[in-house]
N, C-alpha and C positions, 0 to 999 in steps of 0.2 A: 724930530715929531714937531710938530705944529704945537705951541703951549693950549691953544683952545681946544685938544684932541686929545680923550683919556685911555685911545689905544684900544676901547674896548666897541669904538662906533658909536660912543656916545659925544656929543658937542657940550662941552664944559666953558665956564666964563675963564678969563683969563686970570691966572694967578689968584682963585678961588680961595686963601688961606685955612677961610672959617668958614662953615655952613652952617646959619642958625646960629649964631655965636659958641658952637662947639666946630674944633680941626677936628677934620676929619679922621685926622690921626688917631683918634683916641678911639672915633665909632671902629677902625680896625679893632685897636686891643680891646671892645668889648666884645668885639664878634667872636675875636680867637678865641675869648673865654665860654664863649657857646659852644665853640668848637672843641675844646679842650673837656670841659664838663661831659658832654656827651660821646668824645671819642676818645676817651683815653680810661673814666673815671669806672663802668662797667667792668673792664678789664683788668684794670692794676690796682684800683681800692678795692675792686670787690674780690681780689686773689684772697684775702679772710674770711669770705662769708664763702666760694665758691669750694675751694680747698677742704675745708672736713666735710663739705656738703659731699663730694666724691666721693671720699677716701672711705666712708662709711656707704657710699650706694657702692662702689666696685670692689672697695677692701684692698685699693693699693697704698704703697708704703710712701713713706716722707719723701725717699729717694726715688722712688719709680716716678711720683709727682714730682719732684724738682726737674725732673729731665724737659718736663712742657713749658717751661720756662727759658732754663737751658736752651733749650732749641730755638726759642725768638733771638735769644741772643748770637747763637749763631748766624740766624738770618742778619740780624744786627752789623755784625762783623764781616758779614760777604760783602751783603749789600748797605751799609751805612754810606761808604763815598758815593756808592752809584744813585743812593736815594738826594742825595745832597746835590750832586749833577742835575740831576734831574728838576728839583726844586728849580735852581740857576737856569736850566736852557726852556723846560716848558711854561712856568710861573708857579708860585703859591696858587692862583686861581682854580687852573687845571688838576694841579694833583690834588688837593681837599677835595675835589668830586673823586678823583678816582681812587684815592686812598678811602675816603669813607665807604664807597661800595663794597671794596674789597674788606675792609673790619666788618660791616653789615653781615655780608654775607659769611663772614666765618663766625660771628654769631649764631648763624640758621642754623650752619652744620655743626656748631659747638650743640647747638639741642638735639642734634641724632648720634653724639656719642657714644659707642657700646665697647670700644676698644682700647686699651692704653695709645696705639699706636694711634688710631685718631683722633684723644687727645694733644699728642703731639703735633698732628699736622693741621688742626686747627687753629693752637696757637701761633703758630706759626706767622698762618693767614691772618688773624687778629692784629700779630705786635707789626708785620708788615703793612697791614692797611692802617693802624695808626701811624707808625713813620710817614707813612706817604702823604697822609691827610691830615696830620693833628699839629705835634709840638716844632717840627723842623719847619714846615711851610710858612705857620704860623709866626712862628720866631722870627722867619727871612722876612715876612713882611713890615714888623716890627721895626725890625734895625735897618728898612730901608728907609720909614716911613718917621724916627727919629732917631736925633743924635743927643740932644743933652737933656731929656728926658728919656733917654733909652730904658734904663734901669726901670721908672716906675712904669710904664708902656710895659714891660715885660711882668712887673707887679700885677698889674689890673687884669693881664692876658690868663696869671694862673690863678686868678680868683675864680675863677671859672671851672679849675682841675678843683680845686679848695672847697669850695661851696659847692657842688656836687656829691665832694667825700663826703661831704659832712651829712647828706640824703638818701644819698642812691645806694649807699650801704645797707642802710636802715630799710628803706624802700626792699632790697631784696632781700634782708632777710625776712622782713613782714612777709613778702609775698611767698616767697620758696615753702615758709613755715617750720622746718625745724632741721636739726643736724642726721638725726636717722631716718631711714627713710621707711620704719616700719610705725612711725607718728603718722598722725594724720596731717596730710599736707595740705595747701590751702593753692596755689594754682601750680606748685612744682617746680623744678630747677631747670626743665627743660621747656616750658613755657613760659619761663620767665627771662631765657637765654633766647630764648623765637623772639619775645617781642623786643629784646631789645637790638636785635639785628636787624626787623622789619623799622626800625623808627628812625634808628643809623641811617639806613638808606633811603629813607623817606626823605631826610633832611639834607642829604648829599648836594642834591642841585638849588635847593635854594639857598644854601648857605654859600655855595661856594659862587652863585650869580652877584655875590655880594659884595666877594674882595676885591680892591684894588692891586696890584702887585706893588707900586712904588708912584710917590706922589707928583711925579715928572711927571705920571702918566696923564693926570689931572691937572696938569698946569700950577702943584704947587709944587713948595720946597718941604724939606723935612721939616719938624717943631714950629712950620705954619713960618718961616724964614729965612734967610739965607743960611746954610751951614753955619757953625760957625766952630773956629779951632780951639778957641784957649776958652775953655769953662767959665760959669759963671761964679763969684767970689764963695771961696769956701769950700771950691771942689776940690777933690784931690791930686786931680790926675788932670793935665792937658792931653785933651783927644786927638786922636788921628785923621788926619785931613781925609774927609770918609769918602771925597769923591776921587782919589788915589789911593783906594786902600790894598792892600795886601792880593795879591794870586795866593792859590792855595800853593804851587810850587816856595814862593815865596815864605813863607806863614810855617810849614812842615821843615824850615832850614832856623827856627827860630827857635833857644830854649826857653822862650815863653810860650811858646804851643806848647811845649812837653810839658811844660808846670802846670796851664790850664788844664790838659786830656788829663792827668795824673791826679791831679788835685781834685778836680768832678767826679773823677773813676773811686778815688775815696772817698768823696760826699755821697755819692749815687748806691755805693754798694750796701751803703748800711739802711736806706731806705728799701730797697727792692729786696734784702735779704729781711727783713722785717714785714715785707709786704708778702710776701710769697709763705714764711712760713708763721707768722703770728697765729693765724686761724687755730693751723694746728697745732701751735704750743700752748693755747690759751685751751682750745678743745683736750688736750693732753690734759691739763689741770683741771677741770671739770666745768668749766665756764659755758654758757649756752648761746647759742650762736647770736640770740638779740643782746646779750651784754659784750663778745665780739664786737659784732656791726658795733657799738655803741661806744668800745676803746678807738673804733677807727673814726669813728665822727667825731670824738675827741680831741682825737689827733687834727683833725682836718678842721674844724673850727678854728683852733689854735693857729693853723698854719697862715686860716684866712686873712687871720687879725698880722699877723708878724711878716706874709708876701707885701703889705704896703708898707710895715713899716722898715722891711728891708729894703723896700724901694726906695726910700726916702731917702736912708740911712747911707745905699752904694753910691748915689748921685749925687748926697752932699758931701760925706767923710772919704767917699772912697772904700774902691773896690777891695782891695786886699786883705784889709783890716776886718772891714764886713763880714766876707768870705770865709776867712778866718776862727772871727768869735762864733757866728752862728753854725760854721761846721761843728766847730770844739763839741759844741752841744748836744751834737746829738751821738754821738759815742757812752756820754756820761747817760745818756738817757736807758742807753740799753742794755750797762751794766745795772742801772735801778731795775729794767723789766726782770734780768736776768736773776735777782735775788728777791723779786717781790711775792707776799706772800698773801697779799690780803689785795680787796677791790680797790681799796685809794692808792696803795703803790702801784697797781697797773695803770691807773687814770694818771697819777703824776710823771709814771713815764712817758705816756699818750702828750701830755703835756708840753716836756721837755720836747720829746722829737717832734710836736708842732714846733714852736718857737722855734729850733736848729735849724728844721728844714723850713720854713716857712722864711726866714731871715735871709738865708744863706741861698735859694732857688733863684732872684729875681739878680743879686750878682753875677750867680754862675752863669747862667743865660747867658746875661749880657755881655760879659767880657770878652767874648770872641768879637763881637761888635764895636769894643770902643779900642781894644786893641789892633783890634786887621783889619778894621774899618766897614765898609758896605759892598763892595767891589765883587768879593765871592765867599758873603757870609756862611752860605748854605752848604758851599762844599768843601769850607776851613773845617765847618760844623760837622758835618759828616763823616769825614775824616778821623776826627781826633775822639769819634766814638768808637774808633778799631779799639783803643787801650782800653777804655770803659768797658766793653762788650766784651773784654777778655778778662774783666773783673768781675761784672754780670754773670758771665757763663758761667764760672767754677765757681762764687760763692753759696748761691742757696745749692747749687749740686753738690756743695762738701758740707754744706750745714745740715742737708737731707739725709745723706748717708750717715753723718755724723749722729744723726738723731737716732735713728736704726741701729746704729752700732752699740752706742752708751745710755738708751734709753728717756735723752731727754736733751736740750738745747743750749746747755751750757756753757762747754767749752764753743762751740761753734761759735755763739753771739758774741761771746768776748775777745774772740779770735778776730772779728770782723770789725767790732769794737775799737781795736787795737788799730787795725790795719785803715780806721776811716779818722780816728786821731793823728794818724802820721799824714795821711791825704789834707787835712787842714792846714799843716804848717807850712806844705807848698806854697798856698795861698800868698807866704809873706813871701817869698823869692822872686815875686812880679816886680819888675822896675816899673820906670814911666812910660805909658807906650810911646812908640816911637812912629816917624815916616816911614812909609814903602821904601824899599832899595829902587825899585821904579818909579819913585817920586824924587830923588834925591838926584839932582842935574845940578 
């Protein structure tokens, strides 16, 4: 491809590594943060708000409602590898457009739910749209645009998710008005869901048009200069030669692939179980919808700060130890939540969970790019979601049924905390990145 042609029908200067003093890749990171904040927060961080409202509106049990999220993991397990391949074949720009339209349409249909099966169907639709249009395609974009600063770039993108998580649940809780449907509402949950859906769909086209899939398409190179195999002084690992990265077939035959997959699964299972059941758990303990949303906002606020900390530490001191130490903080926070008997203790849980999640997320997201290169990042990531989705399917589901049987979440949350602690130790088994077998000549 000509270096003065961006692949989108626009002439570009030859190798314009920086535009207006700012490397274009950082613009992609900021755009990714906006897409993440709009596309993932209303569903995922919104779960502690949606779930107690829906339970009180329809009388569904925790076990029944757990199937809504479990159904999304069935979709992720079956279609995760396909989603990764689609991102590789069609490009992130196209997938963001398609995914956000599906996600927004799912929210519109969610606003019309009356039966339990309709809840399951709309959650699958929203999950599929979110997977196609938010995290995976934008992580793929940043994996192409950055090598040396990969973790920091992904941390900046995740800031959109975190900052949105501070504000959106509070706004949702205020707009809905309360947990009990017999109380006077402001807008009510149905109108709130409809507004969210329309907003996401209206944003799909303008956001997707701003995306550039690879720096080479604009005559640029990753990080604004030639790809660098050897890291800067102070970094803990040697980067894979990214232009000769692994194919997905080569990656799945490595021990590293499975350690990352199951380690990431252990780290993610705790945050997913908490987001699915936190609202129900705090509702059981008599907390208001506004208090529940404030706890979520506190978690995401701390998470926003430690995303930057984790991004810096991961690039400077190495991903293995960064991922391990921050991942290990998360189960400690859940133990505190189980035994919390006051509002300050609940907020202590939120602070510690935010530290652990924020510090761990950039490292776990960037790892596959560091260890396997740019060549098939989306496909490798999609396939590695299979074991993760297996964990994420069973954990919230079992937690819901244990709550229905025992009357509380204590056993479920303590078990999940134990699994997450085991998962954190898997990161310590990662070695130094190696070149792909196909690159060894």
